[in-house]
N, C-alpha and C positions, 0 to 999 in steps of 0.2 A: 446048695441052697439050704436054708433052715427056716423054721417057723417060730414066731414069737408073738405072744399076746402083749399088747401095749395098753397104756392107761387112757390115751386120748389120740385123736386122729387129726383134728383141725387146730391149726395154730391161731394165735390172736388175730392174725391177718387173713384168716380163712384159707390158708394154704395147707395142703396135705402131701405127704409122701407115702405112697402105698407100699413101696419097696425101699430098701437101703442097700447100696452097692450097685455095681453095674458091670456089664460084660462088653460094653462098646469099645473099650480100649483106647479112648482118645488120649493122646500123649500128654495133654495139658490140663487134664481134669482137676478143677479146684476142689471137688468133693472128696478127693483123697487127703486133703489137708488134715493134720492132726487136731486142729481146733474144733472139728466137728465130732470128735470123740466116738468114732466108729469102732466098736469093740469086737470086730470080726474082720477077717480078710475082705478086702474090697470086692473081690470076685465071688465071694461066698454070699449070695444074695439073701438078705433077710426079708422074709415075707411076713407082713403084719397080719397074723392069722385072724384077728377079730376086727380088722379095719372096716369092713363093710357094715358089720353090726353096729360098731361105734358111730360110723358116719350116719346111718339111718336114725339112730337115737338122737344124735346131735341136731340133724336137720328137722326132726319132729319138734324139738324144743325151741329152735330159733324163732324169735318173734319177728325179725326183720329179714327180708330176702336180701341176698347179696351175691357178689361174684365169688365163686369157689375157684381154686387154682391148684395145679399140681405140676411137678417137673423142675422145681427150683433146685433140688439136691440130687434127685435121681430121675433119669429119663423114664417116664411112665411106660413107654413102649419098648422095654427090654424084651429079649426073646421069650422069657418066662411068661410074659403077659399072654402069649398065645395059649398057654396051658391054664394059668390061674384066672385070667380075665377079671382081675380086680378093677382095672380102669373102666372096662365096659360096665361092670356092676355099679361103679361110682357114677358113671354118666347116666345110667338108668335112674338111679335115686335122685340125681340132680334134676332130671326132667320131671319125675313124678312129684317132687316137692316144690317145683317152680323156681329153682335157683338158676343163676347164670354160671358160666364155666369158661375157664381159659387154661390152656396147658402149653408146656414147652417140650419140644421133642426134636430129635434128629432122625426119626424113623418114618418111613412111609406106611408103616403098620397102622398109623392113625386113620388111614382110609378105610380100614375094617369097620370103624365105628361111625362112618359117615352118616348113617341113618339117624343115630342118636344125636350127633352133632347138629344136624339139620333140625331135628325136632326141638332141641333146646334153643337154637337160634331163632326159630319161628315163634317161640313163646317168650323168650327173654333175650339173652345175648350169649353167643358162644364165639370165642376167638381162639384160633390155633396159632401158636408161636413156633417158629422153626429156626433153628440155628444154622447159619451158613458161614463157612470160614474160607473155603478153598474152591476156586473155580476149576482148577486143573484136576481131572479125575484121578490120575496116578498119584499126585501129591495128596489128595483127599484120602485115598486108600492107605497111605502111609501114616498120616497123623490121626485119622479117625477110622481104624481098620475094620471094625466089626459092626458097622452101622450103614444105613442106606447112603449111597454116594450122593454128591451134590445134585447130579442130574435127576436121580430118583426123588429127591426131596423137592426139587423144582416142579417136577411132574405132579407131585402131591399138592403143592401150593396151587397149581393151576386148576386141579380138580376140585379143590376146596373152594376156590373163587367161583368156579362154574356152579357149585352147589349153593352159592350165596353165603358161604362162611368167610368172614373177614379174617385176614392173616397179618401177622406181624413177624418180621425177621430180626433175629439177633445177629448182628455182624460182629462177631467176637468169639474167641480171641483172634487177633491178627499177630502172628508170631514174628518178631523181629528177625530179619535176615532169611526168612523162610517163605512167608506168603505176604509180606508187606510191600507188594509191588502195585503199581498203577494198573498193570494188566489184570492182576487178580481182583482188585477192588472194582474195576470197571466191568469185568466179566460177571461178578456176583450181582452188581447193581443192574446190569442189563437183564439178568435172569429175573430179578425182582420186578423190574418194569414189565417184562413179558407176563409175569404171573399176576400182575395187578395187585401187589400187596398193599395193605392199608398204611403200614408204617414200618420203619426200620430203626431199631435201637442200636446205637453205637456210642460208647463213652469216649473212646479214643482208640487209635491203632496201637495195640500192644497186648501184653499178657500180664497176669498177676501170678506170683509164685509165693506160696506159703510153705512152712515146714511140712513135710510129707508129700505134698504136691511137687515141690522143687526136686526132691531126690528122684522121684519117679520120672519126671520130665527129663532130667539130665541123663538118666540111665537110657531113656529112649533116644535122646539125641546121640549118645555114643553109638547106639546100635544103627540108627537110621541116617545120621548126618555126621560122619566122623569129623572131629575137631571143632564142631559147632559149640559144644559145651564150653570149651576153653574161650571161645569168642564171647559167649554170654557172660562168663565170669569176669573176663577182662573189661567188658563194657559196663556191666551192671553190678558186679559184686554180689551182695546179698540183698539187694533192693527187693521190695515187695511189688512195686509197680514198675514194669519194664516197658517203657514207651519206645515205639519204633522211631528210628532216626528220620523216617519219612512221614511222621505223624501229621505235621502241619499241612504238608502238600496233599496227603491222602484224605484228611478230614475236609479240606476245602473242596476236593473233588466229590466226596460223599455228599456234602450239603448241597452243592450246586446241582448234581444230577437228581437228587431227591426233589429239590425245589422245582426244577424244570419239568418234572414228571408228576407233580402233584402227590408225592409220597410224604406222609407225615415223618418228620425226622428230628423233632424236639423230644428228647427223652421224657421230660416232665409231662408234656402233653400226651405222649403215648401211654405212660403209666396211669395218668388220670383217666384216659379212655378205657384202659384195661380194667380198672377198678370200679368203673361206674356201672351199677346195675340198671338194667332197663326192663320194664314190664311192658312189652309190646301190646298185650291185651288191654291194659289200662290206657295206653296211648290211643289205641283205636277207639276205645269207648269214649274217651274225652272228646275226640274229634267228632264222633257221631253225635254226642250230646250238643255240640255247638251248631250243628246243622239245623 
């Protein structure tokens, strides 16, 4: 790991990455792509040394409350978070200054901060997003080796729901010829139904490969799934979007199961929900004034 001072912490869309790089080892990780201009080894975690100071200064100056987010590029709950605690510090500032919050993770370490997530959600809105790709635990350990298994993530989703925290699942990527089966998709969706998730984001069944990401992915295929790389190259060449041959059938199953169980499954609707700031104190005050 290494420390670096940065000039800013919040993007124009109010997203932040408190770390750069990851040790989860997911074989398909898009964040390895060269287009993101990471100037250090992906496993050499960059810790933004002044991130919390910058965040507080930014929140003090913001005139309008909004939803803050993290996890788009680097999972906020990498193992180093146990030591550095930047996510917890950011959540505390979010609560203190009255902002909403949403995060994307694959780790049940999120439960460590359940007290702050609940506090934010009681005042405004807090949504935890969790990526699920693989129902089978053995396969999960192969393609996402250094992170909480699917079962642990589902337990976390259930505990978050019990605590009143709304949850959204990212059903992606679904790797062609590896986990693009009806059994896998049905198993994940049954977990989501049991966990009472609010919504599931799924663009289609497949994976995207960019320069940097593609090379790492194919290296892992050679190691874990002999001759699979050759099948990918024969089928897709150098395409960016690799759609599963089972995409149409699996997407129909996805939408039908979500509809039958009252789970939000329109991506646009979910993103609108995630980005909408809610001041629950004001809502309660307005209701009181009407009585």
